[in-house]
BAPAGU-352603 format. One record per residue (C-alpha): x, y, z. Coordinates in steps of 0.05 Angstrom, whole numbers, plus 5000, padded with zeros to 4 digits. Each point is the difference from the previous one (the first is absolute). Example, Ala and Ser with C-alpha at 12.3 -4.5 7.8 and 13.67 -1.06 7.14 Angstrom:
! BAPAGU-352603
> 5246 4910 5156
> 5027 5069 4987
//
This chain:
! BAPAGU-352603
> 5168 4416 5115
> 4930 5029 4995
> 4949 4999 4944
> 5028 5020 4931
> 5072 4991 5023
> 5009 5060 5046
> 5060 4983 5044
> 4982 4993 5073
> 5037 5031 5059
> 5026 4962 5061
> 5022 5058 5044
> 4933 5029 5024
> 4938 4968 5030
> 4960 5047 4956
> 5029 5041 4943
> 4967 5069 5001
> 4947 5009 4945
> 4990 4924 4995
> 4930 4992 5029
> 4941 4954 5006
> 4952 5030 4949
> 4951 4943 4983
> 4979 4951 5053
> 4941 4954 4992
> 4955 4993 5061
> 5018 4928 5016
> 5074 5017 5001
> 4995 5058 5049
> 5045 4998 5062
> 4991 5030 5069
> 5050 5054 4981
> 4963 5022 4937
> 4929 4989 5025
> 4997 5070 5032
> 5026 5038 4939
> 4953 5045 4961
> 4979 4975 4932
> 4968 5026 4937
> 4924 4998 5014
> 4987 4982 4927
> 5052 4945 4999
> 5014 4971 5069
> 5059 4959 4974
> 5039 5065 4989
> 5036 5029 5061
> 5005 5076 5001
> 5072 5023 4993
> 5017 5045 5035
> 4950 4988 5056
> 4958 5061 5014
> 4999 5027 5071
> 4936 5011 5040
> 5005 5075 4992
> 4944 5028 4955
> 5049 5053 4975
> 5048 4948 4973
> 4997 5009 4924
> 4996 4925 4992
> 4933 5004 5037
> 4970 5054 4957
> 4939 4980 4958
> 5021 4972 4933
> 4961 5054 4964
> 5039 5054 5038
> 5066 4967 4981
> 4980 4998 4927
> 4979 5074 5002
> 5067 5019 5030
> 5041 4961 4951
> 4957 5025 4942
> 5013 5073 5018
> 5074 4985 5006
> 4998 4963 4934
> 4967 5061 4968
> 5058 5042 5027
> 5049 4950 4971
> 4966 5008 4932
> 5007 5076 5004
> 5069 5007 5028
> 5038 4935 4989
> 4970 4981 4933
> 4978 5064 4964
> 5052 5052 5020
> 5063 4968 4974
> 4976 4986 4929
> 4953 5061 4999
> 5039 5038 4947
> 5029 4941 4961
> 4954 5004 4939
> 5012 5076 4997
> 5076 5001 5007
> 5012 5021 4928
> 4946 5054 5003
> 5026 5030 5065
> 5072 4998 4973
> 4978 5041 4940
> 4962 5051 5043
> 5059 5012 5046
> 5052 4992 4944
> 5036 4945 5038
> 5025 4930 4980
> 4953 4943 5017
> 5052 4973 5048
> 4996 5063 5043
> 4924 4993 5005
> 5008 4927 5020
> 5049 5021 5054
> 4946 5043 5033
> 4963 4936 5017
> 5067 4972 5022
> 5007 5057 5050
> 4931 4984 5027
> 5019 4927 5010
> 5065 5021 5033
> 4960 5039 5051
> 4955 4939 5009
> 5061 4956 5015
> 5030 5051 5048
> 4935 5009 5038
> 4989 4926 5010
> 5044 4990 5062
> 4968 5063 5030
> 4930 4971 4988
> 5023 4935 5032
> 5029 5033 5061
> 4940 5046 5012
> 4950 4943 4989
> 5038 4957 5050
> 5000 5056 5051
> 4930 5030 4993
> 4963 4952 4954
> 4981 4995 4927
> 4940 5047 5001
> 5037 5066 5006
> 5050 4979 4946
> 4945 4982 4951
> 4962 5065 5012
> 5062 5044 4993
> 5022 4961 4938
> 4932 5011 4967
> 5005 5075 5015
> 5068 5002 4964
> 4967 4967 4940
> 4944 5051 4999
> 5047 5059 5006
> 5047 4975 4946
> 4941 4988 4953
> 4974 5071 5011
> 5069 5028 4984
> 5006 4957 4938
> 4932 5023 4975
> 5019 5074 5007
> 5072 5000 4975
> 5023 5031 4935
> 5074 4984 5005
> 5048 4942 5000
> 5022 5019 5071
> 4928 5003 5024
> 4985 4931 4972
> 5062 4973 5033
> 4979 5030 5067
> 4930 4970 4995
> 5027 4931 4983
> 5051 5003 5057
> 4946 5017 5050
> 4957 4944 4972
> 5058 4953 5014
> 4988 5009 5074
> 4933 4966 4994
> 5021 4934 4968
> 5043 4963 5050
> 4945 4988 5052
> 4951 4974 4947
> 5053 4954 4970
> 5025 4969 5065
> 4958 5011 5062
> 4937 4976 4964
> 5031 4931 4992
> 5018 4993 5073
> 4928 5023 5017
> 4976 4935 4968
> 5038 4965 5056
> 4968 5047 5051
> 4929 4985 4977
> 4997 4929 4972
> 5019 4930 5019
> 5050 4957 4961
> 4947 4962 4962
> 4966 5065 4978
> 5060 5040 4977
> 5012 4972 4930
> 4940 5034 4967
> 5015 5068 5031
> 5074 4994 4985
> 4981 4985 4928
> 4956 5061 4997
> 5054 5047 5026
> 5054 4971 4956
> 4954 5005 4940
> 4990 5074 5016
> 5075 5012 5008
> 5021 4961 4939
> 4943 5003 4950
> 4949 5054 5016
> 5049 5053 4975
> 4988 4972 4930
> 4926 5013 5004
> 5015 5072 5019
> 5045 5006 4938
> 4940 4979 4957
> 4962 5059 5029
> 5054 5053 5007
> 5024 4991 4928
> 4936 5025 4968
> 4993 5055 5053
> 5070 5025 4987
> 4990 4997 4925
> 4931 5033 4997
> 4998 5047 5059
> 5073 5011 5018
> 5044 4969 5053
> 4980 5050 5054
> 4930 4970 5001
> 5032 4937 5029
> 5014 5040 5063
> 4933 5038 4997
> 4960 4935 5002
> 5045 4967 5051
> 4987 5055 5052
> 4928 4975 5012
> 5022 4928 5012
> 5058 5019 5046
> 4954 5045 5041
> 4950 4944 5007
> 5055 4952 5024
> 5020 5050 5055
> 4928 5003 5025
> 4990 4925 4999
> 5065 4988 5037
> 4982 5049 5055
> 4930 4973 5010
> 5004 4925 4987
> 5071 4974 5011
> 5016 4990 5075
> 5068 4982 5025
> 5017 4927 4984
> 5065 4996 5041
> 4985 4961 5064
> 5043 4976 5057
> 4978 4928 5011
> 5025 4950 5052
> 5055 4964 4962
> 4970 4932 5019
> 4945 5013 4949
> 5051 5003 4944
> 5007 4925 4997
> 5032 5007 4931
> 5060 5037 5029
> 5018 4958 5061
> 5053 4945 5005
> 4959 4965 5053
> 4925 4993 4991
> 4978 5002 5073
> 4929 4990 4976
> 4977 4975 5067
> 5023 5064 5034
> 4966 5042 4946
> 4934 4962 5011
> 5006 5011 5075
> 5013 5074 4990
> 4939 5004 4956
> 4957 4971 5054
> 5028 5050 5051
> 4988 5058 4952
> 4930 4976 4984
> 4986 4997 5075
> 5025 5070 5010
> 5061 4981 5042
> 5070 5027 4992
> 5057 4954 5022
> 5074 5011 4991
> 5025 4953 4945
> 5064 4988 4962
> 5013 4956 4940
> 5069 4986 4973
> 5022 5070 5021
> 4961 5032 4944
> 4929 5008 5024
> 4971 5064 5029
> 4980 5003 5073
> 4928 5001 5023
> 4999 5030 5070
> 4944 5003 5051
> 4992 5075 4985
> 4997 4993 4924
> 4933 4997 4965
> 4987 4931 4971
> 4990 5002 4924
> 4929 4975 5003
> 4979 5058 5046
> 5032 5056 4960
> 4946 5047 4972
> 4992 5002 4925
> 5022 5066 4970
> 4946 5045 4973
> 5000 5027 4929
> 5023 5068 5027
> 5057 4968 5039
> 5023 4964 4937
> 5007 5067 4964
> 5059 5019 5044
> 5059 5020 4958
> 5050 4966 5047
> 4979 4941 5043
> 5060 4998 5047
> 5071 4976 4996
> 5014 4930 4975
> 5075 4997 5010
> 5049 5025 5053
> 5058 4999 4951
> 5031 5066 4977
> 4987 5023 4929
> 5072 4987 4977
> 4994 4927 5019
> 4934 4996 4964
> 5030 5033 4938
> 5055 4947 4999
> 4952 4940 5006
> 4978 4997 4926
> 5072 4996 4978
> 5019 4951 5055
> 4947 4948 4979
> 5040 4989 4937
> 5050 4962 5043
> 4949 4944 4993
> 5019 4964 4935
> 4928 4983 4983
> 4978 5072 5009
> 5058 5025 4957
> 4981 4950 4946
> 4928 5022 5002
> 5018 5074 4997
> 5047 4991 4941
> 4955 4952 4962
> 4935 5040 5004
> 5036 5067 4993
> 5040 4978 4940
> 4944 4965 4963
> 4953 5059 5011
> 5054 5048 4976
> 5005 4962 4934
> 4927 5013 4988
> 5007 5074 5017
> 5057 5003 4949
> 4950 4977 4948
> 4954 5058 5018
> 5058 5049 4992
> 5012 4972 4930
> 4928 4998 4975
> 4995 5072 4976
> 5069 5004 4966
> 4990 4933 4964
> 4927 5006 4979
> 4994 5075 4987
> 5058 4995 4951
> 4998 4969 4930
> 4979 4949 4978
> 4945 4999 5053
> 4990 5076 5005
> 4946 4996 5054
> 4971 5061 5035
> 4996 5004 5077
> 4932 4967 5000
> 5026 4943 4957
> 5060 4991 5046
> 4953 4998 5059
> 4956 4946 4968
> 5061 4954 4996
> 4993 4991 5075
> 4938 4958 4988
> 5046 4940 4989
> 5037 5004 5066
> 4937 5019 5037
> 4966 4937 4976
> 5062 4959 5015
> 5004 5028 5070
> 4925 4989 5011
> 5006 4927 4978
> 5059 4991 5047
> 4962 5030 5058
> 4937 4958 4986
> 5043 4937 4994
> 5037 5013 5065
> 4938 5022 5037
> 4963 4937 4980
> 5057 4951 5014
> 5048 5025 5054
> 4958 4993 5064
> 4967 4934 4978
> 5069 4974 4980
> 5032 5012 5068
> 4939 4969 5035
> 5007 4938 4956
> 5075 4996 5014
> 4988 5007 5075
> 4949 4943 5000
> 5049 4956 4960
> 5052 5018 5053
> 4957 4974 5057
> 4970 5068 5012
> 5068 5036 5007
> 5008 5063 4959
> 5069 5020 4975
> 5006 5071 4971
> 5043 4972 4943
> 4936 4972 4970
> 4985 5071 4978
> 5061 4996 4954
> 4964 4950 4956
> 4967 5062 4972
> 5068 5019 4969
> 4993 4945 4947
> 4961 5044 4951
> 5050 5057 5010
> 5043 4969 4947
> 4955 5038 4951
> 5033 5065 5024
> 5066 4982 4968
> 4967 4971 4937
> 4957 5063 4991
> 5059 5048 5009
> 5042 4964 4948
> 4944 4995 4949
> 4979 5072 5012
> 5071 5024 4983
> 5004 4955 4939
> 4933 5021 4971
> 5013 5075 5012
> 5068 4994 4967
> 4970 4967 4939
> 4939 5046 4997
> 4947 4947 5010
> 4928 5024 5006
> 4987 5038 5064
> 4946 4948 5015
> 5056 4949 5004
> 5045 5043 5043
> 4943 5016 5047
> 4985 4926 5007
> 5071 4985 5022
> 4999 5062 5044
> 4939 4968 5034
> 5035 4933 5005
> 5058 5028 5040
> 4954 5037 5047
> 4960 4936 5012
> 5065 4968 5024
> 5020 5062 5041
> 4933 5001 5036
> 5006 4926 5017
> 5070 5011 5026
> 4984 5060 5044
> 4937 4969 5029
> 5033 4933 5016
> 5063 5031 5030
> 4963 5054 5039
> 4953 4948 5030
> 5060 4957 5017
> 5039 5052 5039
> 4940 5027 5037
> 4985 4929 5024
> 5073 4980 5013
> 5023 5065 5033
> 4937 5037 5021
> 5037 5031 5058
> 5041 5040 4950
> 4946 5012 4947
> 4996 5077 5005
> 5075 5007 4993
> 5005 4948 4945
> 4948 5034 4956
> 5029 5069 5014
> 5068 4975 4977
> 4968 4967 4940
> 4968 5066 4981
> 5067 5038 5010
> 5039 4952 4955
> 4946 5000 4946
> 4996 5075 4996
> 5075 5009 5001
> 5002 4952 4941
> 4944 5038 4965
> 5038 5065 5011
> 5065 4970 4974
> 4967 4970 4939
> 4970 5068 4982
> 5071 5025 4987
> 5023 4949 4950
> 4945 4955 4972
> 4977 5048 4945
> 5072 5014 4978
> 5019 4926 5003
> 4940 4980 4958
> 5014 5055 4949
> 5073 4979 4994
> 4995 4923 5000
> 4927 4987 4983
> 4945 4970 5043
> 5022 4928 4986
> 5066 5004 5037
> 4968 5038 5058
> 4944 4951 5013
> 5042 4938 4986
> 5044 5023 5059
> 4939 5013 5044
> 4968 4934 4980
> 5063 4960 5016
> 5005 5032 5069
> 4925 4986 5011
> 5011 4926 4984
> 5058 4997 5050
> 4957 5032 5054
> 4942 4952 4987
> 5043 4937 5004
> 5033 5024 5065
> 4933 4985 5034
> 5018 4927 5001
> 5053 5013 5054
> 4951 5036 5046
> 4945 4949 4989
> 5040 4939 5021
> 5047 5033 5052
> 4953 5056 5024
> 4978 4963 5063
> 5071 4985 5020
> 5018 5073 4991
> 4940 5023 5042
> 5027 4957 5056
> 5071 5026 4990
> 4975 5073 5001
> 4961 4989 5064
> 5061 4970 5034
> 5049 5053 4973
> 4957 5061 4992
> 5049 5058 4990
> 4947 5052 5012
> 4987 4974 5070
> 5075 4995 5014
> 5008 5073 4979
> 4938 5023 5038
> 4961 5019 4938
> 4926 4984 5009
> 4950 4992 4944
> 4927 5018 5001
> 4968 4939 5032
> 5052 4989 5055
> 4963 5032 5057
//
């Protein structure tokens, strides 16, 4: 048994994803002495180990990494955070203009999210084959085109067309962006960036509602599209100029978090050969790449120029056919931990989206009788709740896992990330109290407070779980987050059909009591994966169905 009661495994010498993270100088061994470490904190071993290639994204200057992830985060704000709730404060106004029930206007956003879900596996397959850069650029162009159509339309059908086209932009900025954190940053650096992205995906949409409500009420809902055009065009330009390809084929020995046998001595020897400019045929546990006498050693590869990094496609990163790549996101759900993650984060996020569907019908009707601007201002509560959740997780998650690793003799277990699930209990509490206070017509200050409480818990849950799976199963991270996005958006689409009618028929209390109860069950299920997660990681490595069926995931080169 390891620190905090995580059950140990007896089958493997080294369970993949269990790694030496913190090692004080006087405890270093011959095997770990040659490993690269954080220059600012020499006790921290870099996981995964960067190669000697200057084009390896792990070797990029930290400022460049931050610029890249900031541009992608800006795209996530525009497409993953703003687009879905863009029309929520104006649903009643649009329904009156087109003489349609509110439910039919809500379903337009549902169609957009259905397209998002359907395009996810395609984005995954193409990114696996030709990299993430072309997928991100094409996705941003879909967002720009759909926004232009939405700004010019004068009909229900035109608005539907614009929203459907916008749906093609969302999947990449909801899923690939998270796996890019694994491309660019080491394990001990990921928590803060994961928190930022999850805050954008879960909470930033509420800040947009604060803005779009007054715009829709004072200028008209079409101005939402007019103003968005400038931002989407800027994102296209920034992507083209400043976001190089982050997919990189690295010798599998460097991925010391994914191997069942460390072979650290062999890795250190290979590093010395590479540094000396020699290429020697090597093989490790049947999984390493081969360095031949004719290959260019990583240390001698020329650094790409700015113009070379502008290439739309940077080569082929997988020899698999597209059909096999399309299947991979669905196949990863054969892993029980992945399935749990997909259902938990998808379900808990869908409950929050259901609240956004209900905001206009509840608060623009008596006794509240708010206008679109007032309905938009109600999002201040969840925005602040999400912000507090993000700040809390950003400040505590990485220091917490470092502390746990040191208490565990320097050994890091990904399950330590799940300690961040403890505050997620507020998701269930907030959902239940939100339903109760809406049903009994409490002040909208009170309802907004509980709305913020549940988003605080949701942000904590999504950050903790996302950080856990990217550390525990990094070799499947692209497919995992694509599938997460698919399930979420299918749930969003499904909820758009019945949530408004269910709330109108039974009242908000019943609706959110049900959602809250399910959220509690999801939260408490974390206990299973915290204590038995390491054993299951070992079991999965020894009985990996994907390998048996010949389905490869993104890092298995």
